[in-house]
C-alpha positions in Angstrom: 113.1 110.9 110.0 114.6 113.0 107.1 118.2 111.4 107.3 117.0 108.5 108.0 114.7 108.4 104.8 118.1 109.4 103.2 120.3 106.8 104.3 122.0 109.1 106.7 122.2 107.7 110.5 121.0 109.9 112.6 120.2 110.1 116.5 119.2 112.5 119.3 119.9 113.3 122.9 117.1 114.6 125.2 116.1 115.1 128.8 114.6 111.8 130.6 111.2 114.0 130.3 110.8 113.5 126.7 111.1 109.5 126.8 107.6 108.7 126.1 107.1 111.2 123.8 110.0 110.3 121.6 108.7 106.5 121.8 105.3 108.1 121.0 106.8 110.1 117.6 109.1 107.2 117.3 106.2 104.8 116.9 103.9 106.9 114.5 106.8 107.2 112.0 107.9 104.1 112.0 111.4 104.5 112.9 113.3 104.0 115.9 116.1 106.3 116.1 119.5 106.1 118.2 118.7 107.9 121.3 120.5 109.3 125.0 118.3 110.6 127.6 119.8 112.8 130.4 118.3 113.8 133.7 115.6 115.9 133.8 115.2 119.2 134.2 118.1 120.6 132.5 116.9 124.3 132.0 118.0 125.7 135.1 121.1 123.8 135.9 124.5 125.8 136.2 127.1 125.3 134.0 128.8 123.4 136.4 126.1 121.1 136.6 125.8 121.1 132.5 129.6 120.1 132.5 128.8 117.1 134.7 125.4 116.1 133.0 127.9 116.1 129.5 130.5 114.3 131.4 128.2 111.7 132.1 126.8 110.9 128.5 129.6 111.7 126.5 130.9 108.1 126.7 127.0 107.1 125.2 126.8 109.7 122.9 129.8 109.0 121.1 128.9 105.2 121.1 125.7 106.3 119.4 127.7 108.6 117.3 130.2 105.5 116.1 127.2 102.8 115.9 125.4 104.7 113.3 128.6 105.6 111.3 129.4 101.7 111.1 125.7 101.3 109.8 126.6 104.4 107.2 
C-alpha cells in the first residue's frame, strides 16, 4: 500500500493459502494490488519442487511486473 500510495505500482507473490486473507486485507485498505498465487504449502518442499513452482509461476510474475511497469 505504501508503494501504491507513492505512485509506484506493486504486487506480490503468495501461496494459495493466503488468497482469502489477501482479498480481505486489500478490501479493508481500499486497494487492489496485482498478485500471483502459487500452490500451498511451500515450506516443506524440496529445492526441486520449489524450482518447479517457480518455473510454473514465472510467466505470471513477469506479466505482473510488465503490466505494473506499463502503469508507471
